[in-house]
Structures are given as C-alpha cells and as structure tokens.
VMD Tcl script that draws the C-alpha trace (Angstrom):
set ca {
  {-32.07 -52.56 3.23}
  {-29.16 -49.99 2.69}
  {-27.64 -49.26 -0.60}
  {-24.52 -51.09 -1.51}
  {-22.24 -48.34 -2.06}
  {-20.48 -50.52 -4.59}
  {-23.63 -50.92 -6.52}
  {-23.86 -47.02 -7.05}
  {-22.75 -45.72 -10.06}
  {-22.38 -41.69 -11.23}
  {-21.73 -40.14 -14.40}
  {-20.03 -36.61 -14.48}
  {-20.47 -33.90 -17.17}
  {-19.51 -30.45 -17.81}
  {-21.76 -28.31 -19.75}
  {-23.02 -24.62 -19.84}
  {-19.87 -23.38 -16.94}
  {-21.73 -26.46 -14.62}
  {-20.78 -29.81 -13.60}
  {-23.71 -32.50 -13.69}
  {-23.39 -35.10 -11.21}
  {-26.10 -38.08 -12.67}
  {-26.66 -41.10 -10.91}
  {-26.93 -43.73 -13.09}
  {-27.53 -46.99 -10.69}
  {-28.23 -47.49 -7.16}
  {-29.14 -44.30 -4.50}
  {-26.65 -42.09 -3.01}
  {-26.90 -42.36 0.80}
  {-27.64 -39.18 3.09}
  {-23.68 -38.97 3.79}
  {-22.84 -38.67 0.18}
  {-25.36 -36.21 -0.49}
  {-23.83 -34.57 2.57}
  {-20.63 -34.73 1.34}
  {-21.84 -33.57 -2.22}
  {-23.73 -30.56 -0.57}
  {-20.36 -29.37 1.19}
  {-18.66 -29.48 -2.29}
  {-20.89 -27.04 -3.72}
  {-23.62 -29.51 -5.19}
  {-27.36 -28.54 -5.51}
  {-29.64 -31.42 -6.13}
  {-32.56 -31.31 -8.50}
  {-34.62 -34.23 -6.94}
  {-36.86 -34.80 -9.95}
  {-34.00 -36.06 -12.22}
  {-31.89 -37.36 -9.24}
  {-29.20 -35.11 -10.55}
  {-26.67 -32.80 -8.86}
  {-25.05 -29.45 -10.30}
  {-22.35 -27.36 -9.47}
  {-21.66 -24.03 -11.29}
  {-18.10 -23.32 -11.87}
  {-15.62 -21.58 -14.47}
  {-12.80 -23.95 -13.91}
  {-14.08 -27.81 -12.90}
  {-11.07 -29.16 -12.20}
  {-10.34 -26.89 -9.61}
  {-12.55 -29.05 -7.17}
  {-13.55 -32.29 -9.67}
  {-10.17 -34.31 -8.12}
  {-11.33 -33.88 -4.66}
  {-14.63 -35.14 -5.30}
  {-13.67 -37.93 -7.59}
  {-11.61 -38.94 -5.06}
  {-14.16 -39.14 -2.14}
  {-16.70 -41.22 -4.54}
  {-14.42 -43.47 -5.27}
  {-12.97 -43.97 -1.31}
  {-16.82 -44.92 -0.72}
  {-16.69 -47.34 -3.26}
  {-18.93 -45.53 -6.19}
  {-17.91 -46.42 -9.82}
  {-17.31 -42.76 -11.50}
  {-17.59 -42.13 -15.19}
  {-16.43 -39.24 -16.89}
  {-17.89 -37.40 -20.46}
  {-15.49 -36.58 -23.39}
  {-15.94 -33.05 -22.46}
  {-14.44 -33.49 -18.73}
  {-11.85 -36.20 -19.84}
  {-10.85 -33.41 -22.45}
  {-10.29 -30.84 -19.58}
  {-8.65 -33.48 -17.73}
  {-6.14 -34.52 -19.77}
  {-5.64 -30.70 -21.02}
  {-5.01 -30.01 -16.97}
  {-2.61 -32.95 -17.00}
  {-0.94 -32.28 -20.04}
  {-0.99 -28.38 -18.30}
  {0.65 -29.35 -15.03}
  {3.42 -31.18 -16.93}
  {4.49 -28.33 -18.49}
  {4.09 -26.13 -15.15}
  {6.20 -28.63 -13.33}
  {9.03 -28.59 -16.55}
  {8.95 -24.82 -16.38}
  {9.31 -24.65 -12.71}
  {12.08 -26.90 -12.92}
  {13.65 -24.63 -15.43}
  {13.04 -21.83 -13.32}
  {14.88 -23.70 -10.37}
  {18.09 -24.43 -12.39}
  {18.46 -20.83 -13.85}
  {17.93 -19.11 -10.57}
  {20.32 -21.67 -8.82}
  {23.29 -21.39 -12.09}
  {22.32 -24.57 -13.41}
  {21.70 -23.69 -17.03}
  {22.37 -24.04 -20.83}
  {25.04 -21.80 -21.28}
  {24.85 -21.63 -25.15}
  {20.90 -21.16 -24.86}
  {21.81 -17.90 -22.34}
  {24.29 -16.58 -25.21}
  {21.57 -16.94 -28.09}
  {19.08 -15.49 -26.31}
  {21.40 -12.49 -25.28}
  {22.25 -12.06 -28.96}
  {18.72 -12.09 -30.18}
  {17.94 -9.18 -27.52}
  {21.08 -7.16 -28.59}
  {20.20 -7.59 -32.31}
  {16.42 -6.69 -31.75}
  {16.66 -4.11 -28.82}
  {17.90 -0.78 -29.35}
  {17.90 -0.47 -25.73}
  {21.20 -2.11 -24.40}
  {20.11 -4.19 -21.33}
  {21.48 -4.47 -18.13}
  {23.08 -7.70 -16.74}
  {20.15 -8.06 -14.11}
  {17.79 -7.04 -16.46}
  {18.75 -9.85 -19.23}
  {18.91 -12.38 -16.56}
  {15.29 -11.24 -15.68}
  {14.32 -11.76 -19.19}
  {16.04 -15.05 -19.72}
  {13.96 -16.30 -16.54}
  {10.55 -15.15 -18.11}
  {11.34 -16.39 -21.43}
  {12.12 -19.88 -20.25}
  {9.12 -20.00 -18.21}
  {7.00 -18.14 -20.43}
  {4.66 -17.07 -17.61}
  {6.60 -15.40 -14.97}
  {6.43 -13.11 -12.33}
  {9.03 -9.80 -11.89}
  {9.52 -8.43 -8.44}
  {12.10 -6.18 -8.93}
  {12.14 -3.27 -7.04}
  {10.94 0.41 -8.21}
  {12.89 1.75 -11.47}
  {14.94 -1.56 -11.91}
  {13.50 -1.55 -15.58}
  {10.92 -4.06 -15.39}
  {8.84 -2.61 -18.17}
  {12.17 -3.16 -20.42}
  {12.34 -6.74 -19.58}
  {9.04 -7.57 -20.56}
  {9.39 -5.95 -23.98}
  {12.41 -7.60 -24.27}
  {10.83 -11.22 -23.68}
  {7.79 -9.76 -25.56}
  {9.83 -9.47 -28.93}
  {11.35 -12.99 -28.52}
  {8.31 -14.61 -28.39}
  {6.69 -12.59 -30.94}
  {9.41 -13.71 -33.26}
  {9.02 -17.40 -32.65}
  {5.01 -16.52 -33.21}
  {3.75 -17.28 -29.68}
  {2.59 -14.00 -29.33}
  {1.67 -10.99 -31.67}
  {0.54 -8.19 -29.55}
  {0.63 -6.89 -25.75}
  {-2.42 -6.06 -23.54}
  {-1.27 -4.34 -20.53}
  {-3.67 -3.74 -17.62}
  {-2.58 -1.25 -14.96}
  {-3.04 2.18 -13.33}
  {-3.59 5.15 -16.20}
  {-0.16 6.43 -15.07}
  {1.27 3.47 -17.16}
  {0.41 3.87 -20.12}
  {2.57 6.82 -21.43}
  {5.56 4.95 -20.06}
  {4.84 1.79 -21.77}
  {4.55 3.47 -24.70}
  {7.86 5.32 -24.60}
  {9.20 2.17 -23.38}
  {8.08 0.50 -26.31}
  {10.17 2.83 -28.60}
  {12.99 3.45 -26.54}
  {13.43 -0.62 -25.86}
  {12.47 -2.44 -29.32}
  {13.33 0.98 -31.59}
  {10.01 1.48 -33.18}
  {6.94 3.08 -32.16}
  {3.79 1.24 -30.92}
  {0.23 1.23 -32.69}
  {-1.64 1.48 -29.73}
  {-5.07 1.44 -28.94}
  {-6.18 3.12 -25.14}
  {-9.35 0.86 -24.08}
  {-9.85 2.96 -20.79}
  {-12.56 5.46 -19.94}
  {-14.82 7.50 -22.08}
  {-17.81 5.59 -22.99}
  {-18.14 1.41 -23.09}
  {-19.99 1.39 -27.09}
  {-16.98 3.59 -28.39}
  {-14.32 0.98 -26.68}
  {-16.38 -2.28 -28.04}
  {-14.93 -1.41 -31.67}
  {-11.53 -1.64 -30.44}
  {-11.72 -5.19 -29.42}
  {-12.07 -6.47 -33.07}
  {-8.67 -7.78 -33.20}
  {-7.55 -7.57 -37.28}
  {-3.92 -8.42 -38.42}
  {-4.06 -5.68 -40.95}
  {-4.42 -2.97 -37.87}
  {-1.22 -4.30 -36.60}
  {-2.06 -2.68 -33.08}
  {0.92 -4.16 -31.22}
  {-0.28 -2.42 -27.81}
  {-3.32 -2.43 -25.76}
  {-3.68 0.07 -22.92}
  {-6.43 -0.57 -20.21}
  {-6.91 0.01 -16.35}
  {-8.32 -2.36 -14.08}
  {-11.32 -0.97 -13.77}
  {-12.26 -1.08 -17.59}
  {-10.66 -4.61 -17.82}
  {-14.02 -5.53 -15.02}
  {-16.38 -3.45 -17.15}
  {-15.25 -4.95 -20.50}
  {-14.47 -8.81 -19.42}
  {-16.67 -10.39 -21.90}
  {-15.26 -7.85 -24.46}
  {-11.56 -8.46 -23.71}
  {-12.28 -12.48 -23.77}
  {-13.65 -12.00 -27.44}
  {-10.31 -10.22 -28.28}
  {-8.27 -12.95 -26.79}
  {-10.45 -15.40 -28.38}
  {-10.22 -14.30 -32.16}
  {-8.78 -16.20 -34.66}
  {-5.08 -15.10 -34.88}
  {-5.10 -13.28 -32.10}
  {-2.14 -14.41 -29.49}
  {-1.81 -11.68 -26.59}
  {1.13 -11.38 -24.35}
  {-0.93 -10.48 -21.35}
  {0.91 -7.90 -18.57}
  {-0.37 -6.76 -15.56}
  {1.65 -3.65 -14.19}
  {1.45 -2.34 -10.72}
  {0.18 -6.01 -9.68}
  {-0.26 -5.04 -6.22}
  {-3.66 -3.67 -6.85}
  {-4.95 -7.21 -7.17}
  {-3.98 -8.31 -3.62}
  {-7.58 -8.76 -2.55}
  {-7.86 -13.07 -3.11}
  {-11.20 -13.36 -4.86}
  {-11.56 -9.23 -5.31}
  {-13.51 -8.20 -8.46}
  {-10.44 -6.82 -10.35}
  {-8.38 -9.98 -9.65}
  {-10.83 -12.38 -10.86}
  {-11.38 -10.43 -14.03}
  {-7.70 -10.65 -14.43}
  {-7.93 -14.17 -13.99}
  {-10.62 -14.78 -16.53}
  {-8.90 -13.19 -19.09}
  {-5.44 -14.35 -18.71}
  {-6.81 -18.27 -19.08}
  {-6.71 -17.26 -23.11}
  {-3.11 -16.07 -23.24}
  {-0.34 -17.79 -24.42}
  {2.10 -15.66 -22.42}
  {1.70 -13.83 -19.26}
  {3.52 -11.56 -16.95}
  {3.06 -9.72 -13.63}
  {5.27 -6.67 -12.89}
  {5.26 -5.20 -9.17}
  {8.16 -4.06 -7.03}
  {5.97 -4.53 -3.88}
  {4.39 -8.34 -4.49}
  {3.21 -8.67 -0.82}
  {1.91 -5.14 0.54}
  {0.36 -6.32 3.36}
  {0.74 -9.98 3.80}
  {2.39 -13.01 2.33}
  {-1.73 -14.06 1.14}
  {-1.36 -11.02 -1.08}
  {0.67 -12.80 -3.96}
  {-2.07 -15.82 -3.83}
  {-3.78 -13.71 -7.31}
  {-0.28 -13.23 -8.78}
  {0.55 -16.68 -9.26}
  {-3.11 -17.53 -10.10}
  {-3.13 -15.17 -12.89}
  {0.48 -16.95 -14.50}
  {-0.59 -20.31 -13.54}
  {-4.21 -20.73 -12.73}
  {-4.79 -24.17 -14.87}
  {-1.71 -25.94 -12.46}
  {-2.23 -24.84 -8.66}
  {1.41 -23.05 -8.36}
  {0.05 -22.43 -4.71}
  {-1.66 -25.65 -3.68}
  {-4.74 -25.10 -1.49}
  {-2.84 -26.82 1.16}
  {-0.12 -24.26 1.24}
  {-3.05 -21.56 1.02}
  {-4.51 -22.92 4.05}
  {-1.48 -23.20 5.95}
  {-0.19 -19.17 5.01}
  {-3.52 -17.92 5.66}
  {-3.39 -20.20 9.49}
  {0.33 -18.85 10.11}
  {-0.85 -15.21 9.22}
  {-3.87 -15.63 11.60}
  {-1.97 -16.61 14.54}
  {1.04 -13.82 13.51}
  {3.60 -16.60 12.79}
  {5.05 -14.70 9.58}
  {8.30 -16.82 9.16}
  {6.34 -19.95 8.67}
  {3.82 -18.32 6.20}
  {7.16 -16.62 4.16}
  {8.72 -20.34 3.87}
  {5.44 -21.75 3.15}
  {5.28 -19.31 0.00}
  {8.66 -19.23 -0.82}
  {8.79 -23.11 -1.31}
  {6.12 -22.94 -3.24}
  {6.88 -19.50 -5.73}
  {10.86 -19.34 -5.50}
  {11.40 -20.66 -9.20}
  {8.58 -18.59 -10.75}
  {9.66 -15.22 -9.96}
  {12.49 -12.90 -10.30}
  {13.79 -10.45 -8.17}
  {16.17 -7.60 -8.56}
  {17.48 -5.62 -4.99}
  {18.28 -1.94 -4.80}
  {21.76 -2.41 -4.06}
  {21.82 -4.39 -7.26}
  {21.01 -1.56 -9.59}
  {24.87 0.22 -9.52}
  {23.13 3.30 -9.03}
  {24.60 6.20 -7.13}
  {23.94 7.13 -3.87}
  {21.16 10.06 -4.05}
  {22.30 13.16 -2.15}
  {19.57 14.65 0.25}
  {20.56 17.98 1.30}
  {19.93 19.43 4.63}
  {16.34 21.11 4.63}
  {16.14 24.70 3.52}
  {14.84 26.39 6.83}
  {12.26 29.16 6.25}
  {10.98 31.31 8.65}
  {7.06 31.72 8.39}
  {5.76 35.14 7.09}
  {3.50 37.56 9.95}
  {0.21 36.06 8.53}
  {1.07 32.31 8.34}
  {3.03 32.45 11.59}
  {-0.36 34.08 13.20}
  {-2.66 31.20 11.71}
  {-0.39 28.18 12.27}
  {-0.04 28.77 15.96}
  {-4.06 29.49 16.34}
  {-4.71 26.24 14.46}
  {-2.13 24.64 16.70}
  {-3.05 26.03 19.90}
  {-6.62 25.15 18.81}
  {-5.94 21.40 18.23}
  {-4.00 21.44 21.71}
  {-7.70 22.78 23.37}
  {-9.20 19.81 21.52}
  {-6.94 17.00 22.76}
  {-7.66 17.50 26.10}
  {-11.24 16.54 25.87}
  {-10.38 13.75 23.52}
  {-10.61 11.17 26.42}
  {-14.15 11.51 25.93}
  {-14.52 10.41 22.42}
  {-15.01 6.50 20.89}
  {-12.21 5.31 19.41}
  {-12.91 5.66 15.42}
  {-13.91 8.95 15.85}
  {-11.25 10.35 17.77}
  {-8.78 8.46 14.97}
  {-10.52 10.36 12.26}
  {-10.50 13.45 13.93}
  {-6.36 13.16 14.86}
  {-6.21 12.82 10.88}
  {-7.98 15.47 9.86}
  {-6.63 17.81 12.24}
  {-2.81 16.81 11.49}
  {-4.27 17.83 7.73}
  {-5.19 20.99 8.84}
  {-1.81 21.65 10.68}
  {-0.36 20.37 7.18}
  {-2.56 22.89 4.93}
  {-1.61 25.89 7.36}
  {2.21 24.71 6.03}
  {1.69 24.40 2.44}
  {-0.97 27.34 1.57}
  {-3.07 28.69 4.80}
  {-6.36 29.36 2.25}
  {-6.48 25.74 2.17}
  {-8.28 25.88 5.63}
  {-11.48 27.21 3.72}
  {-11.94 23.51 1.65}
  {-13.72 20.86 3.49}
  {-12.59 17.49 4.73}
  {-14.86 14.89 3.92}
  {-16.14 13.27 7.52}
  {-15.07 16.21 9.14}
  {-16.80 18.98 10.25}
  {-15.02 20.36 13.72}
  {-15.06 23.99 13.79}
  {-11.92 25.30 14.26}
  {-12.06 28.94 13.38}
  {-15.50 31.03 14.02}
  {-16.92 32.51 10.83}
  {-16.73 36.20 11.93}
  {-13.17 36.43 13.68}
  {-10.56 38.41 12.66}
  {-8.69 35.11 12.48}
  {-11.43 33.92 9.51}
  {-10.98 37.03 7.37}
  {-7.40 37.11 7.63}
  {-7.54 33.52 5.98}
  {-10.33 34.43 3.70}
  {-8.46 37.57 2.15}
  {-4.94 35.76 2.68}
  {-3.77 36.18 -0.75}
  {-3.99 39.83 -0.49}
  {-2.32 40.29 2.52}
  {1.20 37.89 1.67}
  {2.48 34.89 -0.02}
  {4.03 31.54 1.99}
  {7.31 32.38 2.79}
  {7.94 28.98 0.93}
  {7.53 30.35 -2.16}
  {10.35 33.11 -2.49}
  {12.71 30.09 -1.24}
  {11.42 27.88 -3.85}
  {11.47 30.26 -6.63}
  {14.87 31.00 -5.75}
  {16.14 27.20 -5.58}
  {14.13 26.76 -8.94}
  {16.02 30.06 -10.54}
  {19.63 28.21 -9.66}
  {19.21 24.99 -11.70}
  {17.22 27.00 -14.25}
  {20.34 29.34 -14.54}
  {22.52 25.84 -15.04}
  {20.00 24.64 -18.09}
  {18.81 22.13 -15.15}
  {15.40 20.83 -15.09}
  {13.18 20.66 -11.63}
  {10.60 18.59 -10.29}
  {8.27 20.27 -7.70}
  {6.32 18.01 -5.42}
  {3.16 19.06 -3.02}
  {0.71 16.87 -1.68}
  {-2.24 20.03 -2.31}
  {-3.67 20.64 -5.53}
  {-4.58 24.01 -4.16}
  {-0.88 24.69 -3.44}
  {0.24 23.03 -6.48}
  {-1.89 25.88 -8.59}
  {-0.82 28.56 -6.27}
  {2.83 27.65 -6.90}
  {2.15 27.49 -10.49}
  {0.52 31.06 -10.72}
  {3.75 32.63 -8.67}
  {6.18 30.94 -10.60}
  {4.44 32.31 -13.84}
  {4.44 35.51 -12.52}
  {8.20 35.47 -12.09}
  {8.78 34.10 -15.58}
  {9.44 30.82 -14.50}
  {7.80 28.36 -17.29}
  {6.07 25.23 -15.63}
  {3.03 22.80 -15.95}
  {1.30 20.58 -13.24}
  {0.36 17.06 -12.97}
  {-2.56 16.01 -10.50}
  {-5.60 13.71 -10.48}
  {-7.62 15.99 -12.88}
  {-4.43 15.85 -15.38}
  {-6.26 13.45 -18.08}
  {-4.49 10.55 -19.12}
  {-4.50 9.94 -23.13}
  {-7.58 8.30 -24.61}
  {-9.67 8.82 -27.48}
  {-12.31 11.12 -25.14}
  {-9.80 13.27 -24.51}
  {-9.49 15.99 -27.48}
  {-9.05 19.65 -25.63}
  {-7.12 19.33 -22.65}
  {-3.55 18.69 -22.38}
  {-2.66 15.24 -21.03}
  {-0.39 13.92 -18.52}
  {1.71 12.05 -21.16}
  {2.27 15.27 -23.58}
  {3.29 17.11 -20.32}
  {5.71 14.87 -19.54}
  {6.99 14.34 -23.00}
  {7.52 18.09 -23.08}
  {9.26 17.88 -19.63}
  {11.93 15.30 -20.92}
  {12.25 16.82 -24.25}
  {15.92 19.01 -23.65}
  {14.73 21.22 -26.19}
  {10.90 21.58 -25.21}
  {11.32 25.00 -23.03}
  {9.77 23.00 -20.09}
  {11.71 22.89 -17.26}
  {9.89 22.92 -14.18}
  {7.34 20.24 -13.52}
  {4.78 20.66 -10.45}
  {3.34 17.29 -9.17}
  {1.35 15.85 -6.85}
  {2.39 12.67 -5.30}
  {-0.92 10.66 -5.21}
  {-0.91 11.19 -9.15}
  {2.61 11.02 -10.57}
  {4.63 9.11 -7.92}
  {4.15 5.86 -9.58}
  {4.81 4.20 -12.97}
  {6.36 7.50 -14.41}
  {9.98 7.93 -15.09}
  {11.97 11.03 -15.40}
  {15.23 10.42 -14.82}
  {16.44 10.69 -18.11}
  {16.20 14.64 -18.14}
  {15.71 15.27 -14.54}
  {18.10 15.12 -11.43}
  {16.54 17.64 -8.99}
  {13.58 17.51 -6.88}
  {12.21 19.95 -4.63}
  {9.69 19.23 -2.21}
  {7.64 22.04 -1.20}
  {5.82 20.42 1.64}
  {5.61 16.70 2.89}
  {2.52 14.21 4.22}
  {3.30 11.23 6.58}
  {2.49 8.89 3.35}
  {6.05 7.30 3.17}
  {4.69 5.04 0.53}
  {3.93 8.02 -1.86}
  {7.25 9.42 -0.35}
  {9.34 6.58 -1.57}
  {7.55 6.19 -4.76}
  {8.38 9.75 -5.66}
  {12.09 9.38 -4.84}
  {12.33 6.78 -7.54}
  {10.92 9.10 -10.27}
  {14.21 10.90 -10.75}
  {16.26 7.82 -9.34}
  {16.17 4.56 -11.54}
  {18.53 2.61 -14.19}
  {19.31 4.81 -17.16}
  {21.65 7.20 -15.95}
  {21.92 7.57 -12.10}
  {24.64 5.21 -12.46}
  {26.75 8.00 -13.22}
  {24.99 10.96 -12.29}
  {23.98 12.26 -9.12}
  {20.35 12.59 -7.96}
  {19.93 15.58 -5.88}
  {16.60 16.03 -3.39}
  {15.81 19.62 -1.38}
  {13.58 20.19 1.30}
  {11.89 23.29 2.37}
  {11.19 23.37 6.01}
  {9.33 25.94 8.37}
  {11.34 26.66 11.73}
  {9.24 25.89 14.83}
  {6.55 23.61 12.59}
  {5.23 19.92 12.25}
  {7.65 20.10 9.11}
  {10.55 18.69 11.21}
  {8.59 15.77 12.52}
  {7.19 15.03 9.10}
  {10.73 14.54 7.55}
  {12.17 12.79 10.52}
  {9.12 10.06 10.81}
  {9.91 9.86 6.52}
  {13.72 9.25 6.97}
  {13.28 6.45 9.74}
  {10.16 4.52 7.77}
  {12.30 5.07 4.62}
  {15.90 3.46 6.54}
  {13.28 0.72 7.97}
  {11.63 0.38 4.64}
  {14.75 0.20 2.66}
  {16.34 -2.73 4.87}
  {13.21 -5.07 4.07}
  {13.49 -4.35 0.30}
  {16.80 -5.74 0.19}
  {14.75 -9.17 1.64}
  {13.93 -11.46 -0.71}
  {10.17 -10.88 -1.24}
  {9.53 -9.06 2.27}
  {6.23 -8.09 3.21}
  {6.35 -4.39 3.04}
  {3.84 -1.72 1.61}
  {3.91 0.63 -1.00}
  {0.62 0.84 -1.82}
  {0.19 4.60 -1.89}
  {-3.63 4.75 -1.30}
  {-3.20 2.26 1.93}
  {-5.25 3.39 4.77}
  {-2.69 4.04 7.45}
  {-2.53 5.52 10.90}
  {0.61 7.69 10.40}
  {-1.46 11.44 10.89}
  {-2.94 9.33 14.32}
  {0.51 8.62 15.42}
  {1.81 11.51 14.74}
  {-0.91 13.44 16.48}
  {-0.20 11.38 19.83}
  {3.41 11.83 19.52}
  {2.92 16.01 19.23}
  {-0.21 16.66 21.45}
  {0.44 13.73 23.70}
  {-3.85 12.69 23.54}
}
mol new
graphics top color blue
foreach p $ca { graphics top sphere $p radius 0.5 }
foreach p [lrange $ca 0 end-1] q [lrange $ca 1 end] { graphics top cylinder $p $q radius 0.2 }
display resetview
C-alpha cells in the first residue's frame, strides 16, 4: 500500500556546514528521493537520513521546502535553521530598503538635508575636496553601505571609497579597510589614503613571501591601529581561513574592498569564491571597477553576490535568463535583464562627465631606420611573407599561434632587433639560419648601431627636461626598456624603469627598490627623477601619475587596445587634467607596421570610448585577456 504523503513528516537541521533531512514519520516515495537527489542531497540508508553540504543553506532550502510542502509533506526546522532563515528574512528586508534608497537617489528623489549633512562631514574630515560626481557616488554608497562604483578609469573611485570609509568609521560601523586587488593598487591606496583623509595610514601588506610570516598579521588588535590591509586575489585565496579569522575577531569591523573587481569575472571561480566567503563577515563592502562586464553581462554576477550574497541581489531566474540570452547572442535582452536587477545598486560616472581637457595626440614622429635595423626588418618581413604562402597546410590552432608569434617578431624588429634572439613560448619556427650573415648581424647588433628611435627619443625627452617637465616613456618589451635606460643614462638623462620584475612594497622586500618608491620619487617635484620608463603590462593599471606628469612618449606599441587605453589614463585623470593639457607622442618607423598598429589602436579606441559612455556597456579593458588582434593584423598585412 502506497504511503499517504500527508502522513510523512521530515525535520531539517544545519550542522557543521551540512543540511540534514531526517524522516520522522512515514516513508519518502521514489519520486521524492529522486527530487532530493536532484537538489543535491545524498542518502544515508542506514539512518534514513539525507545530507547536503553547503556554506549557505538558504541559497537552496526555500526551493526544497516549497517542493516538500507542495507534496503535502510536513516540514519542521531546527532552531539553527530558523535562526538562519530569520536572519536572511531580515537581511532581505534591509536589502530591499537599501535598493529603494539607491533607486530614489539615482532618480533625484532623496532627502536633501541628509545629503547636505554628508557633504558637510566630507568637507570637514577629508583634506581633499571631492568633485561633485565623486560626492554623489560617495553618498550613494553611504546610503546603501554595500555598493559598486563602476565609474570610468581616472574618475577617483579610491577617493570616493575612502570618504565613505571615514563616514562609516566615525559612526562606529567599521574600523579598518581590507583591500584586495592587483599588486599595482597597493601604492595608490596608501597615497590616496593620505591625500584624501589627511593622515598616513598604518598599513600592512599581506601578500607574497611565506605564509607563516603573514599569519601573525591576521591577529587583530585595536592597539595596533592598523587601518589599511592590502592583499592580492591569489593571497586571499591562499589565506582565506586566516582572513576569516581576522574578520571574526572581537572588535574587528572590516570595510571590505575589491579593487579592479573585473578580475573576478569568472562565475564560480576560485578568486571570486574566496572573496565571497570573507565578505560575508564585513559590515560594509565595496567593489570598484571601470569595466564591470569585460566580456559578457553575466560577468557582473560575482560582484553583486559579494555585495549582497545573502539577499539574492540578482535572482537565480534572472541569472538564467541572462545566460540564455547571451547563449543566443541576444545581448539587448541580457542587458535589460541585468539592468532591471542592479540599476539602483551601483553608481557610474562617464568619461564625458569628468570635465577633463581633451588630450592632445601629437602627429607621429616619423623615423627612418638605420642601416642594419632596416636590413633585419626587411629580411624578417620577407621570411614571414614566404611562410604565409604555405600556411593553408596548417591546422587552425597552430596557424593562430604562428600568426601571433610572427607579428611579435616584426614588432621586436621595430623596438630592438636583438630581441629576436629571445625565445617565444610555444614557438620554434626558424626565422634565421644559425650560421647566416643575418644571424651574426643580430648577435653583434649592439656593436654596429643603436636603433634610430633612440636618438629621436633622447631629443624629445631633452626638450621636456629643458622645460623642467616630467616624461613617461612606454615600451612593451623589457629588453627595449633596459636598452633605453642605458642609452638615456649615457646621455646624462636620469631615469628609472618599472616592469614586471620591479617588486611591490611588502615585508619580504628589503634590498630592491620597489615600484612604490620609484613612483614616489618620480612624483616628487624635487626628487630629481624626471624620466620614468614603464611597461604597459606592469604599470598601466591602478597607478596615477597625472599630478606631476603630462607628457607620455610611446617608443613602441602593441595591438593590445586594453593596455593602450589603460596606459593613456595614467596621466589623464581627475585632479589636474581639468586645467592642464595632457600630451601623447609616438615614435613611428617609416615603411613598417608601426603605422598599422597605431591606426588599428585608434580605430578601436574610438569604438571603445563610444561604449564607455553607455551605462554599463560590455567592453574589455582586461589587459591580459587573450585576443586575436595579432592574427587579424597578420591577415590584414600578409593576406593569409
């Protein structure tokens, strides 16, 4: 005889990270057990017990309870689950109230007196005067407590977050900042803390080095008065339990900040999961990025899960709808669905709202190659043309890799021919016969001549130095940066360089000069360092140089538009560029692919800036995202 579902009674409990379902009366039917298995429960037959491991039981429990009750099964909850449910219900009420405040503010319906009080507080407690758009972004965040700032690069998002921190600290909500981001953001956070709040932060860099050395830094003590913790995404993943320990200690009230949050775009990724886990214990949260959706609208899911993980800020139904729309390439529907969920929860300032002077892009400085670099460039170009004729025999994946590598070889010729001696990962195509005259010329290049660009660069730098102006020089190759540095030093132009191996400031660094120290010297009007050499892959993100530097020279370029746009923003930002012109200069070899690279970048830049003006458009400023730029250039240049 089949069991009457109305006679079945189950008891739900939560212990040690697992939801337990115990059958108290009757027997579950096969279709009940099948549905529970679908919901992730595993059955212990000996105890007639069902178990599902989860850190957040309320993420799926309402669905399970709804199903059981629909089947006529009586469900009762333990005290622990009732407490969790009540807490979630309370959080949901707070979330809806915060969302409504965000909506009212963005629609211009808000308490003017409260805003004026906030404005007065910021004016008294921040030594830096916030711009109008920064003040509005800060007040929006203050109203919500957990908020996203998606304003464009260079708009002053760090200052906004610091003003909110100071207000919440004054109210006793938080007492220290915990910032996770790329290493390049560490220096700017320390500098902006002092510039915005008028005091130096007692800080700790908990990144790199040995885990044992870091462990003691997670012991919170009010007497230490540490106001700023700085770590990387990878270290947060490695030290997740230690960070949780810090956040849960008595009297610890962290303001959790994710800087350059687009690095967490992979839904369910390890970095995002670690950030989600620790953020639960922070009374205030913030995510900062100018590119919240680098490749797809679904990239934003992680960010709002971190901000409102216990409130389902983007419902599971909406997430599914967005994924389905993106799968069928219906991006307008995906955008509408995302906007319907998150519009009140973020603030965004567009580039056109910053009030900056339009930057000056000077015509390229045309350079004639010297004898040997022309000989080398032509030989490599001809070799690639010959390879292209037989490319139809290659499979697609191999051909894509070969195209990218060949374009890099051409770019190396235009930067420093001796770079051709270096190996490229995954690429072993023979360009130059080992015993050939060309191979000997390349190996002996330094004794034969310097690249013609160096002389032009030196003269251009000297013009600015004579006017006591600081100069930023960009090159995409480390070998070229080192050559430029030696050459300028030989002509009495003091310079320092920043690239991937330049260490960040942390406790394990004692001997090498850090990038923070180099940047501080460069920004010091009396520091004596007026020429800074940098690699876009290492220095084009999170670093602000616009206070003292208004001239950037591009020794060479790559097809990576994201790195290019990020590098432009280093000297074109809020806080000086409203009244001072920003100048960009480019060195370009005649009869080379230099012209194609620059034309391609300018075309993509124009398209990208038109997207930047949209409210949360999908566009990529992920500097390390793999792309087909070189392959497209190869087809354009060699017709294969």
